[in-house]
C-alpha positions in Angstrom: 143.8 131.5 30.5 146.1 128.1 29.4 145.9 125.6 31.8 147.8 122.5 31.6 146.4 119.1 32.4 148.9 117.2 34.7 149.9 113.8 34.0 149.1 112.3 37.6 146.3 113.2 39.9 147.9 112.5 43.3 145.7 110.8 46.0 147.0 113.4 48.6 143.6 114.5 49.8 144.0 117.9 48.2 141.0 119.5 46.2 142.1 120.6 42.7 142.4 124.4 44.0 144.4 123.2 46.7 146.7 121.4 44.6 147.0 124.0 42.3 147.8 127.0 44.7 150.0 125.0 46.9 153.5 127.3 47.3 156.3 126.2 44.9 159.9 126.1 45.5 161.7 127.1 42.0 165.3 126.6 40.9 166.4 128.0 37.8 170.2 126.6 37.3 172.3 125.9 34.3 175.3 127.1 32.4 173.1 129.3 30.0 171.9 132.4 30.2 168.1 133.7 31.5 168.1 132.2 34.9 167.9 135.3 36.8 166.0 137.3 34.0 163.2 134.0 34.1 162.8 134.9 37.8 162.1 138.1 37.6 159.9 137.8 34.9 158.2 135.8 37.4 158.4 138.5 40.1 156.8 140.9 37.8 153.7 138.1 37.2 153.8 138.3 41.1 153.7 141.8 41.6 150.7 142.3 38.8 148.6 139.9 41.3 149.2 142.4 43.9 151.9 139.9 46.3 154.4 141.6 48.4 157.8 140.5 46.4 161.2 140.6 48.5 164.4 140.3 45.6 167.7 139.1 47.8 170.6 139.6 45.0 173.6 137.1 45.9 177.1 137.2 44.0 176.2 140.1 41.8 178.0 143.3 42.9 176.0 145.4 45.5 177.0 148.6 43.2 175.8 147.0 39.9 172.5 148.6 39.0 171.0 145.6 37.1 167.8 146.7 34.9 165.5 144.9 36.8 166.1 145.8 39.8 165.0 149.9 38.7 161.7 148.7 36.7 160.7 146.1 39.9 161.2 148.7 42.4 159.5 151.4 40.3 156.3 149.2 39.7 156.7 148.4 43.6 156.3 152.0 44.7 153.3 152.7 42.1 150.7 151.2 44.5 149.0 149.4 41.5 150.8 146.2 42.3 152.5 144.3 44.9 155.3 145.9 46.8 159.0 145.3 46.0 162.0 145.3 48.4 165.3 144.7 46.7 168.3 143.2 48.9 171.9 143.2 47.9 173.7 140.4 50.2 176.8 140.2 48.2 179.6 142.3 46.5 180.7 140.6 43.5 182.1 137.4 45.0 182.1 134.9 41.6 184.1 137.5 40.0 185.9 139.4 42.5 188.1 137.3 44.4 189.9 139.6 47.0 190.6 138.8 50.4 188.4 141.0 52.7 190.7 144.0 54.7 191.2 143.7 58.5 187.9 144.0 60.4 185.6 143.4 57.0 183.0 140.5 57.1 184.4 137.9 54.7 181.9 137.3 51.8 181.3 133.4 52.7 180.0 135.6 56.3 177.8 137.9 54.3 176.4 134.7 52.6 175.5 133.3 55.5 174.4 136.8 57.0 171.8 137.3 54.3 170.6 133.9 54.6 169.6 134.3 58.1 167.7 137.2 57.1 165.8 135.1 54.7 165.0 132.7 57.2 163.7 135.6 59.6 161.4 136.6 56.2 159.8 133.3 55.8 159.3 132.7 59.4 157.2 135.7 59.5 155.6 135.9 56.1 157.2 139.0 55.0 156.7 138.2 51.4 154.4 136.2 49.0 157.2 135.8 46.2 161.3 135.6 46.9 163.7 135.7 44.4 166.9 133.5 45.6 169.0 135.5 43.0 172.5 133.2 42.7 172.0 131.8 46.0 172.5 128.5 44.3 176.4 129.3 44.2 176.4 129.6 48.1 175.1 126.2 48.5 177.8 124.7 45.9 180.6 126.6 47.7 179.5 124.9 51.0 179.1 128.2 52.7 175.4 127.3 53.3 174.3 124.3 54.4 171.5 122.7 51.7 169.9 120.6 54.2 168.6 123.6 56.3 167.7 125.7 53.5 165.8 122.4 51.9 164.0 122.2 56.0 163.8 125.6 56.1 161.7 125.6 53.0 160.0 122.4 53.6 158.2 123.9 57.1 158.1 127.3 55.4 154.7 128.6 56.9 151.8 130.5 54.5 151.9 130.7 50.8 155.1 131.6 49.7 156.8 130.9 46.7 160.5 130.7 46.2 162.4 131.0 43.5 166.3 129.8 43.4 168.8 131.0 40.8 172.5 130.3 40.1 174.6 127.9 38.2 175.8 124.3 39.9 172.3 123.8 42.4 173.0 120.7 44.2 171.1 117.9 43.3 169.6 117.7 46.9 168.1 120.7 45.8 166.6 119.9 42.5 164.7 116.7 43.8 163.2 119.0 46.8 162.1 121.8 44.4 158.6 121.4 42.7 160.0 123.1 39.5 163.5 122.4 38.3 164.8 124.3 34.7 168.3 123.9 33.6 169.2 126.2 31.0 171.8 125.2 28.8 174.0 126.7 26.2 173.8 126.9 22.6 175.5 129.7 21.6 176.7 133.3 23.0 178.1 136.1 21.7 181.0 135.3 24.3 181.8 132.4 22.2 183.2 134.9 19.1 184.4 137.7 22.0 181.9 140.0 22.6 181.5 141.3 25.9 178.1 142.2 27.6 176.1 144.8 26.4 173.7 147.6 28.2 169.8 146.2 27.3 170.8 142.6 27.0 173.2 141.5 30.4 171.9 144.5 32.6 
């Protein structure tokens, strides 16, 4: 198995094994394609380890069937790896800008409700691996308080890994996280007027 050698060995009193197995907070941000795809790839690894996986999908439409959802849920039902629960927390907030009908919750309220659900799951240690897909948008828009998110993640019990995706992840979250990847765009078919296609975007 490939093993990287750390540049620094901190004087934190932990053994090499304890430090290696420390639960991580990871952020995939930037304007390039692949932030969610990379997170779902990590979820596949978590499933293979037998870890319970919880996916919390924000912003993308609840009616949109992404390929990773079908694949991960199918794998989760096989009994060969970990379980997979997929929670759709939004209705296309980033693309469908419309006012809610009378009596309906606003997108902001739904986003906050989704975060409250995640907090309960973390407190219960329901999953070993969490994908908070496009959650960075909620922090960027101010719908959920970044300081509260950092505090909850810092105090989460057990061995719970969390990966957050989305553009414009706040600097405070990136500073707190253990792993941050900023995906830049060099070239994209949309630059030449080509819309997304099956098997590539979903």
